[in-house]
N, C-alpha and C positions, 0 to 999 in steps of 0.2 A: 504494500500500500504506500502510495506517495503522500507526502505531507499535505499537498494541495487537496487530496481527496478527503482529508479530514474536515475541510471547510467547505466542501461541495454540498450544499443543502439538498439539491435534487437527488444526489446519490444516497445521502443519508435517509431521506424520505422513502426512497424506493427500497432500501435495504430493510427498513423497519416497517414497511407497509403504510407509512404515513401519507404517501402520495394519494392513495385512494380516499383516505379520511379527509384530507385537505380539499380534494376535488368535490366530495360530497358536501362539505361545509360551504364551499363557494357556491355550489348550485342551489343551496337552500337560502342563501342570502338574497332577498329580493330588493333590498335597498329601502324598503318601506319601514316606517316606525311601527313597532308593535304596541298597540294601545291597551293590551291586556296585561294585567298584573301577573307576575310569575310566582306570587306568594300569596298567602292568606292574609289579607289586609286586616280582618277582624282580629286574628291572633297576634299579628304584629303590633297593632294599635294597643291591645291589652298589655302586651309585653312592654311596650314603650311607656305606658302609664305606670306600670309597677316598677320599672327600672330606671326611669328618669327621676333622680332624687328630688330635684327642684319641683317638678310637676307633682310628684307623689305627695310631698310634704305640704305644698300650698293648695292643691286642688283635690286630689283623690282621698287622702287621709281624713280631712274634715267630713266628707260625705260618708265614709266608712264609719266614722265615730257616730254620726247621726243614726245610721242604720243599726249600729250595735246598740245604741241607747234604746231605739224602738224595739229591737229584738228582745232586749233584756226586760222591757216593760210589757212584753207580750203583744205589742202592736204589730200589725202587718205593714209592709211597705211594698211599693211597686218597683219593678225593675227600671221604670222610667226615672227614678231618682238619679240615675247615673247619666241621663241624657245630656245635661249641660256640661258635665265633666268630659264625656266622650267627644262632644263637638269642640270643646276647647282643646282637648288633646289632639284632635285631628288637625286643627290649625297650627299647633306647635309642631306636630309631626311633619306637616307640609313644609314648614320653614326649615326644619332640621334636615329633612330629606327631600330636596326639591326634584322629584321625579316627574317626568312629563306625563306618565300614565295616571297620576293622581288628579282627580277632578277638583274644581275649586271648592265645592262643598260635598260633604258626605251624604250619600243617599239615605233617605229615611229608613228603608228596610235594612241597610247596613248598620245604622245607628241602633235600631231595635235589636238586631242580632248581637251586637257588641254588648248592649245593655243586659240582654238576657244571659249571655255567657258570664258577665261580671256578677250579676245577681246570683246565679247558680253557684259560682265559686265562693262568693262572700257568704252566702247562706250556709254552705258546707263548712266554711271556716268557723262561723259562729256556732253552729250546732256541735262541732267537734271541740269547741272551747279554745280555739287558737288565739282568740282575742281576749285578753284578760283586762 
């Protein structure tokens, strides 16, 4: 093998079978922007709310405290209590992660979905005594 063959990209690709993969990748690239999200926005938004310390302390924790107080008193509360928090989180999420796939506002069915998931999670935490 010659030293110049070490740096010949085409030869390396053929030897390892990468030329077929590269050709397939190039043929799939249409040049159009993909407007569909490649991740679960609801789960990512919930993760963001719980793991962004500033947001959690200032926005989510006070709502959880109110929910916990109602739970301890035997009062019921709706999953919609999380709606303002979810909408605010989405605005912060957009600023922190400016993806072109994200719409200006969160659709109401997505807000409902996120609120229901958070409600289920927080109710489970309260029933199990995770909040003292």
